C-alpha positions as CSV (number, residue, x, y, z in Angstrom):
1,M,103.1,141.6,87.4
2,N,100.9,144.7,87.8
3,R,98.5,145.2,90.7
4,S,95.4,144.1,88.8
5,S,97.0,140.8,87.7
6,R,98.4,140.1,91.1
7,R,94.9,140.6,92.5
8,Q,93.5,138.0,90.1
9,V,96.1,135.5,91.3
10,A,95.3,136.3,94.9
11,E,91.6,135.8,94.4
12,L,92.1,132.4,92.8
13,I,94.3,131.3,95.6
14,E,91.8,132.5,98.2
15,Y,89.0,130.4,96.7
16,L,90.8,127.3,95.5
17,L,93.4,126.7,98.2
18,P,91.8,126.3,101.6
19,D,95.2,126.6,103.4
20,P,97.6,128.6,101.1
21,M,100.4,127.9,103.5
22,S,100.4,124.2,102.7
23,D,98.1,123.6,99.7
24,T,99.7,123.7,96.3
25,L,99.0,124.9,92.8
26,F,100.4,123.1,89.8
27,L,101.3,125.4,86.8
28,C,102.1,124.7,83.2
29,A,103.1,127.2,80.5
30,E,103.8,127.6,76.8
31,P,106.0,130.5,75.7
32,V,104.9,132.3,72.5
33,G,106.6,130.3,69.7
34,G,107.9,127.8,72.3
35,S,107.0,124.5,73.7
36,F,104.4,123.5,76.3
37,R,106.1,122.5,79.6
38,E,105.2,121.7,83.2
39,V,106.4,124.5,85.4
40,G,105.8,122.8,88.8
41,S,103.8,122.7,92.0
42,Y,104.0,125.7,94.3
43,V,102.7,126.4,97.8
44,G,99.9,129.0,97.5
45,W,101.8,132.1,98.6
46,V,100.7,135.0,96.4
47,D,104.2,136.5,96.2
48,Q,105.7,133.2,95.1
49,I,103.2,132.4,92.4
50,A,103.2,135.9,91.2
51,A,107.0,135.7,90.9
52,V,106.7,132.4,88.9
53,I,104.3,133.9,86.5
54,D,106.4,137.1,86.2
55,Q,109.4,134.9,85.2
56,L,107.3,133.2,82.5
57,G,106.8,136.6,80.8
58,D,104.1,136.6,78.1
59,A,103.7,132.8,78.0
60,N,100.3,131.1,78.1
61,V,99.8,129.8,81.7
62,W,97.4,127.2,83.0
63,Y,96.7,125.7,86.5
64,A,95.4,122.4,87.6
65,A,92.2,122.8,89.6
66,Q,92.9,119.6,91.5
67,E,95.9,119.3,93.9
68,M,98.9,117.4,92.5
69,D,101.2,115.3,94.7
70,G,104.3,114.1,92.8
71,D,106.3,115.0,89.7
72,G,104.3,115.6,86.6
73,R,100.7,116.4,85.7
74,R,99.1,113.0,85.7
75,E,95.9,111.6,87.1
76,A,98.0,109.2,89.2
77,N,99.5,112.3,91.0
78,V,96.2,113.9,92.0
79,A,96.1,114.0,95.8
80,R,92.9,116.0,96.4
81,M,89.8,116.8,94.3
82,R,89.0,120.4,95.1
83,A,86.3,121.5,92.5
84,V,84.1,120.7,89.5
85,Y,84.2,123.1,86.6
86,A,83.3,123.6,82.9
87,D,85.0,125.1,79.9
88,L,82.6,126.9,77.7
89,D,83.8,128.1,74.3
90,F,82.9,131.5,72.6
91,K,83.6,130.0,69.1
92,A,80.1,128.5,68.8
93,A,78.0,130.8,70.9
94,A,77.7,134.4,72.1
95,Q,78.6,135.2,75.7
96,D,75.0,135.6,76.8
97,R,74.3,131.9,75.9
98,L,77.4,130.9,77.9
99,E,76.1,132.8,80.8
100,A,72.7,131.1,80.4
101,V,74.5,127.8,80.8
102,I,76.2,128.9,83.9
103,T,73.0,130.3,85.4
104,E,71.1,127.0,84.7
105,L,74.0,124.9,86.3
106,A,74.0,127.2,89.3
107,G,70.2,126.7,89.6
108,L,70.7,122.9,89.6
109,V,73.5,123.0,92.1
110,G,71.9,125.6,94.3
111,A,75.0,127.9,94.3
112,R,76.6,130.3,91.9
113,P,80.1,129.3,90.8
114,T,82.8,130.1,93.4
115,Y,84.5,132.1,90.6
116,V,84.3,132.4,86.8
117,V,87.4,132.9,84.7
118,A,87.0,134.7,81.4
119,S,89.8,132.7,79.6
120,G,90.0,135.1,76.6
121,H,88.0,132.8,74.3
122,G,85.4,131.4,76.7
123,L,84.2,131.2,80.3
124,Q,85.4,128.7,82.9
125,P,83.0,128.5,85.9
126,V,84.4,126.7,89.0
127,W,82.5,125.3,92.0
128,C,85.0,124.8,94.8
129,F,84.3,122.1,97.5
130,E,83.7,123.0,101.1
131,E,86.1,120.1,102.0
132,P,88.4,118.7,99.3
133,F,88.0,115.0,98.5
134,A,91.2,113.2,99.5
135,V,92.5,110.8,96.8
136,D,94.5,108.3,98.8
137,D,94.4,105.2,96.7
138,N,93.1,103.8,93.3
139,E,89.6,103.3,94.6
140,D,89.4,107.0,95.6
141,R,90.9,108.0,92.2
142,R,88.3,105.9,90.4
143,E,85.5,107.5,92.5
144,A,86.8,111.0,91.8
145,K,87.1,110.3,88.0
146,H,83.6,108.8,88.1
147,L,82.1,111.9,89.7
148,L,83.9,114.3,87.3
149,K,82.8,112.4,84.2
150,R,79.2,112.3,85.4
151,W,79.4,116.0,86.0
152,G,80.7,116.4,82.5
153,H,77.7,114.6,81.1
154,L,75.5,117.1,83.0
155,V,77.4,120.1,81.7
156,G,77.3,118.7,78.2
157,R,73.5,118.2,78.3
158,V,72.9,121.7,79.7
159,A,75.3,123.4,77.2
160,E,73.8,121.6,74.2
161,S,70.3,122.8,75.2
162,H,71.6,126.4,74.8
163,G,73.5,125.7,71.6
164,V,76.9,126.0,73.4
165,K,80.0,123.8,73.0
166,A,81.5,122.6,76.3
167,D,85.1,121.3,76.0
168,S,85.8,117.8,77.3
169,V,87.6,118.7,80.5
170,W,86.6,115.7,82.6
171,D,90.0,114.2,83.4
172,L,91.3,114.8,86.9
173,A,94.6,116.4,85.7
174,R,92.9,118.8,83.4
175,L,94.3,122.4,83.1
176,L,92.3,125.7,83.2
177,R,93.5,129.1,82.1
178,M,95.3,131.1,84.8
179,P,93.7,134.5,85.6
180,G,96.1,137.4,85.6
181,T,97.9,136.1,82.5
182,T,97.5,136.5,78.8
183,N,95.8,134.1,76.3
184,T,98.0,134.2,73.2
185,K,97.0,132.1,70.2
186,P,98.6,132.1,66.7
187,D,97.2,134.8,64.4
188,M,94.9,136.2,67.1
189,E,95.2,139.2,69.3
190,P,96.4,138.5,72.8
191,V,93.5,138.6,75.4
192,A,93.8,138.9,79.1
193,A,92.4,136.1,81.2
194,T,90.6,137.4,84.2
195,I,88.2,136.4,87.0
196,E,85.0,137.8,85.6
197,S,82.8,137.2,88.6
198,H,83.0,135.5,92.0
199,S,80.5,134.6,94.6
200,G,82.8,132.9,97.0
201,E,80.1,130.2,97.5
202,M,81.3,126.7,98.2
203,V,79.4,123.4,97.7
204,S,79.8,120.0,99.3
205,I,80.8,117.0,97.2
206,D,77.7,115.3,98.4
207,R,75.6,118.1,96.9
208,I,77.2,117.5,93.5
209,R,76.4,113.7,93.8
210,E,72.8,114.6,94.6
211,V,72.5,117.0,91.6
212,L,73.8,114.2,89.3
213,D,71.2,111.7,90.7
214,E,68.4,114.3,90.6
215,N,69.1,114.9,86.9
216,D,69.3,111.2,86.1
217,I,73.0,111.2,85.1
218,P,73.7,107.5,84.8
219,E,76.4,105.6,86.6
220,L,79.3,104.9,84.3
221,S,80.9,101.6,83.4
222,V,84.6,100.8,84.2
223,D,85.5,101.3,80.5
224,E,83.8,104.7,80.4
225,I,85.7,105.8,83.5
226,S,89.1,104.6,82.2
227,D,88.7,106.4,78.8
228,G,89.4,103.1,77.1
229,I,93.2,103.5,77.6
230,A,95.0,100.4,76.8
231,T,97.3,98.5,79.2
232,D,100.8,97.7,78.3
233,A,99.8,94.1,77.8
234,E,97.1,95.1,75.3
235,V,99.7,97.3,73.5
236,E,102.1,94.5,73.1
237,A,99.3,92.2,72.0
238,F,98.3,94.7,69.3
239,I,101.9,95.0,68.0
240,A,102.3,91.2,67.9
241,E,99.0,90.8,66.0
242,N,100.2,93.3,63.3
243,R,103.8,92.2,62.7
244,E,103.2,90.8,59.2
245,P,103.3,93.3,56.2
246,G,99.9,94.1,54.8
247,D,98.3,96.4,52.2
248,G,97.8,99.5,54.3
249,E,95.3,98.0,56.7
250,R,98.0,97.9,59.4
251,A,98.5,101.6,59.2
252,E,94.8,102.1,59.6
253,Q,94.8,99.8,62.7
254,L,97.8,101.6,64.1
255,R,96.1,104.9,63.7
256,D,93.0,103.7,65.4
257,A,94.9,102.1,68.3
258,T,97.0,105.3,68.8
259,L,93.8,107.3,68.9
260,R,92.3,104.9,71.5
261,M,95.3,105.2,73.7
262,L,95.5,109.0,73.8
263,D,95.0,110.1,77.4
264,P,93.0,113.3,77.4
265,S,95.2,114.8,80.2
266,S,98.7,113.9,79.0
267,R,100.8,111.4,77.1
268,H,99.8,108.0,78.6
269,P,102.8,105.6,79.0
270,S,101.0,102.9,77.1
271,M,100.4,105.1,74.1
272,M,104.0,106.2,74.1
273,R,105.1,102.5,74.3
274,A,102.8,101.6,71.4
275,L,104.2,104.4,69.3
276,F,107.8,103.5,70.0
277,L,107.2,99.8,69.4
278,S,105.4,100.6,66.2
279,C,108.4,102.7,65.1
280,E,110.7,99.7,65.9
281,E,108.5,97.8,63.4
282,I,109.1,100.5,60.9
283,A,112.8,100.3,61.5
284,A,112.6,96.5,60.9
285,G,111.3,97.2,57.4
286,L,107.6,96.4,57.9
287,Q,105.7,98.8,55.6
288,A,108.0,101.6,56.5
289,S,106.9,104.1,53.9
290,A,103.2,103.2,54.2
291,V,103.1,103.4,57.9
292,I,105.2,106.6,58.1
293,G,103.0,108.2,55.4
294,E,99.8,107.2,57.1
295,L,100.9,108.3,60.5
296,R,102.4,111.5,59.1
297,R,99.1,112.4,57.4
298,W,97.0,111.7,60.4
299,W,99.4,113.4,62.8
300,D,99.5,116.6,60.9
301,E,95.8,116.6,60.9
302,H,95.6,115.8,64.6
303,T,98.1,118.3,65.8
304,E,95.9,121.1,64.5
305,R,93.6,120.2,67.4
306,R,95.9,118.7,70.0
307,G,99.0,121.0,69.8
308,Y,102.7,120.7,69.2
309,E,103.5,117.8,71.6
310,F,102.2,114.9,69.5
311,R,104.1,116.2,66.5
312,S,107.3,116.2,68.6
313,M,106.5,112.7,70.0
314,L,106.0,111.1,66.6
315,A,109.1,112.7,65.0
316,T,111.3,111.8,68.0
317,A,110.0,108.2,68.2
318,V,110.5,107.6,64.5
319,A,113.9,109.1,64.5
320,S,115.0,107.1,67.6
321,A,113.7,103.8,66.2
322,S,115.4,104.6,62.9
323,G,118.9,104.7,64.5
324,K,119.5,108.4,64.8
325,S,122.4,109.4,67.1
326,E,121.6,111.3,70.3
327,Q,122.8,114.6,68.7
328,Q,120.7,114.0,65.6
329,L,117.8,113.1,67.8
330,A,118.1,116.3,69.7
331,E,118.0,118.2,66.4
332,V,114.8,116.3,65.4
333,E,113.2,117.2,68.7
334,V,114.0,120.9,68.3
335,N,112.9,121.0,64.7
336,S,109.6,119.4,65.6
337,T,108.7,122.2,68.0
338,Q,109.9,125.1,65.8
339,N,107.1,125.1,63.2
340,V,109.1,122.8,61.0
341,P,106.4,120.7,59.2
342,V,106.4,117.1,60.5
343,V,106.3,116.0,56.9
344,T,109.8,117.6,56.5
345,V,111.1,116.0,59.7
346,L,109.8,112.5,58.9
347,E,110.8,112.6,55.2
348,E,114.4,113.4,56.3
349,V,114.2,110.3,58.6
350,E,112.7,108.2,55.9
351,T,115.2,109.1,53.2
352,T,118.3,108.8,55.3
353,T,117.5,105.5,57.0
354,D,117.8,102.1,55.2
355,T,115.3,100.1,57.3
356,N,115.9,96.8,55.5
357,S,119.6,96.3,56.3
358,A,121.8,96.4,59.4
359,T,124.4,99.1,59.7
360,D,128.1,98.2,59.2
361,T,129.0,99.7,62.5
362,M,126.7,97.5,64.6
363,R,127.2,93.9,65.8
364,L,125.9,91.7,68.6
365,W,128.5,91.3,71.4
366,R,128.6,88.7,74.1
367,A,128.3,90.4,77.5
368,T,131.7,88.9,78.4
369,E,133.4,90.4,75.3
370,L,132.6,94.0,76.3
371,V,135.2,96.0,78.0
372,A,134.5,96.3,81.7
373,S,133.7,99.9,82.8
374,D,136.0,101.7,85.2
375,P,134.7,102.3,88.7
376,P,133.3,105.8,89.2
377,G,136.0,108.3,90.0
378,W,135.8,111.5,92.0
379,I,137.5,114.8,92.2
380,A,135.7,115.1,95.6
381,R,134.1,111.8,96.8
382,N,130.3,111.9,96.9
383,R,130.4,115.6,95.8
384,I,132.2,116.1,92.4
385,P,132.4,113.2,90.0
386,K,135.1,112.9,87.3
387,A,134.2,112.9,83.6
388,S,130.8,114.3,84.1
389,V,128.6,117.4,84.1
390,T,128.4,118.9,87.6
391,L,126.1,121.8,88.2
392,L,126.8,124.5,90.9
393,V,123.7,126.6,91.5
394,G,122.9,129.3,94.0
395,D,121.9,132.9,94.6
396,E,124.0,135.7,93.2
397,G,126.7,137.2,95.4
398,I,127.0,134.5,98.1
399,G,130.4,133.0,97.2
400,K,130.0,130.4,94.4
401,S,133.0,131.9,92.6
402,L,135.1,131.7,95.8
403,F,134.1,128.0,96.1
404,W,135.4,127.1,92.7
405,V,138.6,129.1,93.3
406,W,139.1,127.1,96.5
407,L,138.5,123.9,94.5
408,V,140.8,124.9,91.6
409,T,143.6,125.6,94.2
410,L,143.4,122.0,95.5
411,V,143.3,120.5,92.0
412,T,146.3,122.6,90.6
413,T,148.5,122.1,93.7
414,G,147.5,118.5,94.6
415,Q,146.7,119.6,98.2
416,P,144.3,117.3,100.1
417,C,141.1,118.1,101.9
418,P,140.0,114.7,103.1
419,E,137.0,116.1,105.0
420,F,135.6,117.2,101.6
421,G,136.5,114.0,99.9
422,I,139.7,115.2,98.2
423,P,142.8,113.1,98.7
424,A,146.4,114.1,98.1
425,R,147.2,113.6,94.4
426,A,149.4,114.9,91.7
427,P,148.7,118.5,90.5
428,Q,146.4,118.7,87.5
429,N,145.4,121.3,84.9
430,V,142.2,123.3,85.0
431,R,140.4,125.4,82.3
432,L,138.2,128.5,83.0
433,I,135.4,130.2,81.1
434,L,134.7,133.5,82.8
435,T,131.8,135.7,81.8
436,E,130.9,137.5,85.0
437,D,133.9,138.6,87.0
438,D,136.9,140.3,85.3
439,W,140.2,138.5,85.1
440,V,142.0,140.9,87.4
441,A,139.6,140.1,90.3
442,V,139.7,136.4,89.5
443,R,143.5,136.3,89.4
444,D,143.6,138.1,92.8
445,R,141.4,135.4,94.3
446,L,143.4,132.6,92.7
447,E,146.7,134.0,94.0
448,V,145.4,134.6,97.5
449,A,144.0,131.1,97.6
450,G,147.4,129.7,96.5
451,A,146.4,128.2,93.1
452,D,149.2,127.3,90.6
453,L,148.5,129.7,87.8
454,D,150.8,127.8,85.5
455,R,148.3,125.0,85.5
456,I,145.3,127.2,84.6
457,R,144.1,128.0,81.1
458,V,141.5,130.7,80.4
459,L,139.3,130.4,77.3
460,C,138.7,134.0,76.0
461,A,139.2,136.1,72.9
462,E,141.3,138.9,74.3
463,R,144.5,139.1,76.3
464,D,142.7,141.0,79.1
465,G,140.4,138.0,79.6
466,T,137.4,139.5,77.8
467,G,135.4,137.8,74.9
468,S,133.7,134.7,76.2
469,P,133.1,131.7,73.9
470,T,129.7,130.4,72.6
471,M,128.7,126.8,73.4
472,P,127.6,124.8,71.5
473,G,129.4,126.0,68.4
474,P,132.9,126.0,67.0
475,D,134.4,127.2,70.3
476,M,133.5,123.8,71.7
477,A,136.7,122.5,70.0
478,W,138.7,124.2,72.7
479,V,136.9,122.2,75.4
480,L,137.5,119.0,73.5
481,D,141.2,119.7,72.9
482,T,143.2,117.3,75.1
483,S,146.7,118.2,73.8
484,E,147.1,119.4,77.4
485,P,145.0,117.0,79.5
486,Y,142.9,118.7,82.2
487,A,140.8,117.5,85.2
488,L,138.3,120.3,85.6
489,L,136.6,123.0,83.5
490,V,134.7,125.7,85.2
491,A,132.1,127.8,83.2
492,D,131.1,130.9,85.3
493,A,128.4,131.6,84.3
494,W,127.3,128.9,81.9
495,L,124.1,130.6,80.7
496,D,126.2,133.4,79.2
497,T,127.9,130.9,76.8
498,V,124.5,129.8,75.3
499,P,123.8,131.1,71.8
500,G,121.1,133.8,71.9
501,K,118.9,132.0,69.4
502,L,118.4,129.0,71.7
503,N,115.8,129.0,74.5
504,V,116.9,126.7,77.3
505,K,113.5,126.9,79.0
506,D,112.4,124.6,76.2
507,P,113.3,121.0,77.1
508,Q,114.1,120.0,73.5
509,Q,116.4,123.0,72.9
510,A,117.9,122.6,76.3
511,R,118.8,119.1,75.4
512,K,120.6,120.3,72.3
513,V,122.5,122.8,74.3
514,L,123.6,120.5,77.1
515,H,124.4,117.4,75.2
516,P,127.8,118.7,73.9
517,W,128.9,119.3,77.5
518,R,128.2,115.7,78.5
519,E,130.0,114.5,75.4
520,A,133.0,116.7,76.3
521,A,133.1,115.3,79.8
522,I,133.2,111.7,78.5
523,A,135.7,112.5,75.7
524,T,138.1,114.4,77.8
525,G,137.7,112.6,81.1
526,A,137.4,116.0,82.7
527,T,134.6,117.3,85.0
528,Q,132.6,120.1,83.4
529,M,131.4,122.4,86.2
530,L,128.7,124.7,85.1
531,L,127.6,127.6,87.3
532,T,124.2,129.2,87.3
533,H,122.0,131.3,89.5
534,T,118.7,130.5,91.2
535,N,115.5,132.4,90.7
536,R,113.5,134.5,93.2
537,I,111.0,131.8,94.0
538,V,110.5,130.8,97.6
539,S,110.0,127.0,97.8
540,N,110.7,124.1,100.1
541,A,111.9,122.2,97.0
542,A,115.4,123.2,95.8
543,R,114.6,122.1,92.2
544,D,111.9,124.8,92.0
545,R,114.6,127.4,92.3
546,Y,116.6,126.4,89.2
547,G,114.4,128.6,87.1
548,I,115.5,129.1,83.5
549,T,118.1,126.4,83.8
550,G,115.8,123.7,85.2
551,E,116.6,121.4,82.3
552,L,120.3,121.6,83.2
553,R,119.5,119.8,86.5
554,K,118.1,116.8,84.6
555,K,121.3,116.5,82.5
556,A,123.8,116.9,85.3
557,R,125.0,113.8,87.0
558,L,125.4,115.7,90.3
559,C,124.1,119.1,91.4
560,L,125.8,121.2,94.1
561,Y,123.5,123.7,95.8
562,A,125.0,126.8,97.3
563,Q,123.2,128.8,100.0
564,T,124.0,130.7,103.2
565,D,123.0,129.9,106.8
566,E,121.8,132.3,109.5
567,Q,125.4,133.3,110.3
568,G,126.1,134.2,106.7
569,R,128.4,131.2,106.1
570,L,128.5,129.5,102.7
571,L,126.9,126.0,102.6
572,I,127.7,123.8,99.6
573,G,126.2,120.3,99.2
574,P,124.7,117.8,96.7
575,E,121.1,118.5,96.0
576,K,120.9,115.8,93.3
577,A,123.2,112.8,93.0
578,N,122.6,110.1,90.5
579,T,125.1,107.5,91.6
580,T,125.8,108.1,95.3
581,A,124.0,108.9,98.5
582,T,123.4,112.5,99.3
583,V,125.8,113.8,101.9
584,P,125.5,116.7,104.3
585,S,126.4,120.2,103.1
586,S,129.8,121.5,103.9
587,I,130.4,124.8,105.7
588,F,132.8,127.5,104.5
589,R,133.6,130.9,105.9
590,V,134.8,134.0,104.0
591,D,138.1,135.6,105.3
592,V,139.3,138.9,104.0
593,V,143.0,139.0,103.2
594,Q,145.1,142.2,102.8
595,K,146.8,141.5,99.4
596,R,148.3,144.9,98.7
597,P,148.6,148.3,100.4
598,P,145.3,150.2,100.4
599,S,144.8,153.3,98.2
600,D,142.1,155.8,97.5
601,D,140.7,153.6,94.8
602,D,141.3,150.1,96.3
603,D,141.3,148.9,99.9
604,G,143.7,146.1,98.8
605,T,141.7,143.3,100.3
606,V,140.7,140.0,98.6
607,A,138.2,137.4,99.8
608,R,139.3,133.9,100.5
609,L,137.2,130.8,101.3
610,V,138.1,128.6,104.2
611,Y,136.6,125.1,104.8
612,V,135.1,124.9,108.3
613,G,133.5,121.4,108.4
614,D,130.3,119.6,107.6
615,S,126.8,120.6,108.7
616,D,124.4,118.1,110.1
617,K,121.9,118.7,107.3
618,T,121.7,118.1,103.6
619,A,121.2,120.9,101.0
620,G,117.5,120.1,100.8
621,D,117.1,120.3,104.6
622,H,118.8,123.7,104.6
623,V,116.5,124.9,101.8
624,V,113.4,123.9,103.9
625,E,114.8,125.8,106.9
626,A,115.6,128.9,104.8
627,T,112.2,128.9,103.2
628,A,110.6,128.8,106.7
629,R,112.6,131.8,107.7
630,A,111.9,133.7,104.5
631,T,108.1,133.1,104.5
632,E,107.4,133.7,108.2
633,S,105.2,136.8,108.7
634,P,105.9,139.3,111.5
635,M,102.8,138.0,113.3
636,D,104.1,134.5,113.2
637,T,107.5,135.6,114.6
638,D,105.9,137.6,117.3
639,C,103.4,134.9,118.1
640,R,106.1,132.2,118.5
641,A,108.2,134.4,120.7
642,W,105.3,135.4,122.9
643,L,104.1,131.7,123.3
644,R,107.7,130.5,124.1
645,D,107.9,133.1,126.9
646,Y,104.4,132.3,128.1
647,M,105.1,128.5,128.3
648,D,108.4,129.2,130.1
649,K,106.6,131.3,132.7
650,N,104.1,128.5,133.2
651,L,106.8,125.8,133.4
652,G,105.8,124.2,130.1
653,S,102.2,123.4,131.1
654,V,99.0,125.5,130.8
655,A,95.3,125.1,130.3
656,A,94.5,125.3,126.6
657,T,91.5,127.6,127.0
658,V,93.5,130.0,129.2
659,A,96.4,130.1,126.7
660,E,94.2,130.6,123.7
661,K,92.2,133.4,125.5
662,A,95.4,135.2,126.4
663,M,96.8,134.9,122.8
664,H,93.6,136.2,121.2
665,A,93.8,139.1,123.6
666,E,97.2,139.9,122.2
667,G,95.7,140.0,118.7
668,F,97.1,136.7,117.3
669,T,95.1,134.9,114.7
670,Q,94.1,131.2,115.1
671,Y,96.4,130.3,112.2
672,A,99.4,132.1,113.9
673,I,98.6,130.3,117.1
674,R,98.5,126.9,115.4
675,T,101.7,127.6,113.6
676,A,103.5,128.7,116.8
677,K,102.4,125.6,118.6
678,R,103.6,123.3,115.9
679,K,107.0,125.0,115.6
680,L,107.6,125.1,119.3
681,G,106.6,121.4,119.7
682,I,103.7,122.1,122.0
683,V,101.1,119.3,122.1
684,S,97.6,119.0,123.5
685,R,96.8,116.4,126.1
686,K,93.5,115.8,127.9
687,D,93.6,116.0,131.7
688,G,90.3,114.9,133.2
689,D,87.7,117.3,131.8
690,H,89.9,119.8,130.3
691,W,92.8,120.1,127.8
692,L,96.4,121.1,128.5
693,W,99.2,122.5,126.3
694,L,102.5,120.8,127.1
695,S,106.0,121.8,125.9
696,T,108.0,118.9,124.5
697,Q,111.2,120.8,123.8
């Protein structure tokens, strides 16, 4: 990211996030030719958000003006309302008319917009609140939605008076264009999104309420606030009322109901449920061709305005309800986002599915007739499950490869490590896919660790270990081959095996890539351990650091997270575990072993990993600690050290005014002082007429 773009990001953070060290910004993106996706929520450090945007390349990027708390961009996850805004479109008006709308709104509010983003094809003025409105419960959420929708009525009225079109952006989870990025639309020249102007002025939420009342913007009914989105009960009632075949009227009703249930901010669960239940009706033979045809026509028309995701939803729901296998379903999902006409996708579903007869392979079983499943098995209890996809993720160069060498040694020799959850057992075979380190270096490590090389098979093209396979593809047959049963496969690094034409940032394509590994784990009974690197993002949440392979995390049954502590030791522990409690990270040290005599070209040493014990923290806890260390400014460090010494000299108790005066004299900011107090566990207590600072540690 160049200096100008970075400055744009910094300005937005300065105005929208009152406390960038704790407030967060939610980002979404759509790569050119790819699929829209939620990127995630990030604390407002300029370096971090700039790194995220850098990683997205030339993708379209949006941000949520309101603060999100939880997974996913939904109104239910809005934690604080930070601003009101407008989205004015160039298509229907010249820029001077858009600016006239902004000027009139500013006159009504009594303040210029805090900032205005030129989105590339319009203007987005934003008025930030002096104090964000906390959304703690449903009542608060209804009040926030009510305010934003009334504001939308005012913006619409003013815009219309100037002959300007204002987009309907009145849902709490709405996205705005991220300044410092590029607006790329099909068949149009890319345009930079920038902050065109900024006043820095803030308004109170009470002032916005006054403006709405002064301009006779009416209170809204409950139905108007809720957008008419149906409840699950209403959806089921609608489906029940329309079970009988008709003459096309049902397709019309289905279309109208789906329209009514479209949440303007995302895909509402009720709408998704209605769509899937409707597709089950199709699969049951009720007007299959008529309903598919009607929905297909409407959806193609609708996606021109609403984007790719509804096309994907319809194709996937119809394919799923029509009995497609999981692999076929993944292909439908990918095709539906790759400019394949939805007509083609759905016709393929329609012509290959007999909706009026049950398949020969299906039958209804009594629950007592089904074979009981085996209890979950483990290579390492609570850390590495058998017959599953396990992810090992971490920064480059910290020892992930040494860890799997250590693990392979125990598996091929049958040696126990009960502290790590590995009992003594018979030696088992292992398979390796190596794309990063050369075979000579890997063999040295395996020999020094004591692995049984006779039980190891390496999948490669050449005798020297070069020529890595491509997965998925024909090479997957070697993974599925069980002529020599094996317990563990290690792919280091997994991403290098992915075909270049597939984009694993795209959730649909990632599913297509990852599904064969899951199938292989089930078919062979072997653990498929896939290694990948973290990104450069600094975040308290480990999942934010998966970067390009974030979709892999969703597919893996268990994710091991590798990191180092302050002493440089390797920490390995579960970051995500679907079927077990998360256990603390394990600690390993790296020893250097003299394997051969040194020479001018080679010192003859090889690294070996040694298990030390368990830490007292989980992988997630260690990530939080590491983030705090990485993001602390020099002033924060100096301030904390100074305050620790000052409190020690005063025996852990000092007058607050005296301490603050002394710290300000040293040049420490108020923010640094508050941070140092919190990290040192210093509390304020009233003693008579004055306040004291007391050490609790």
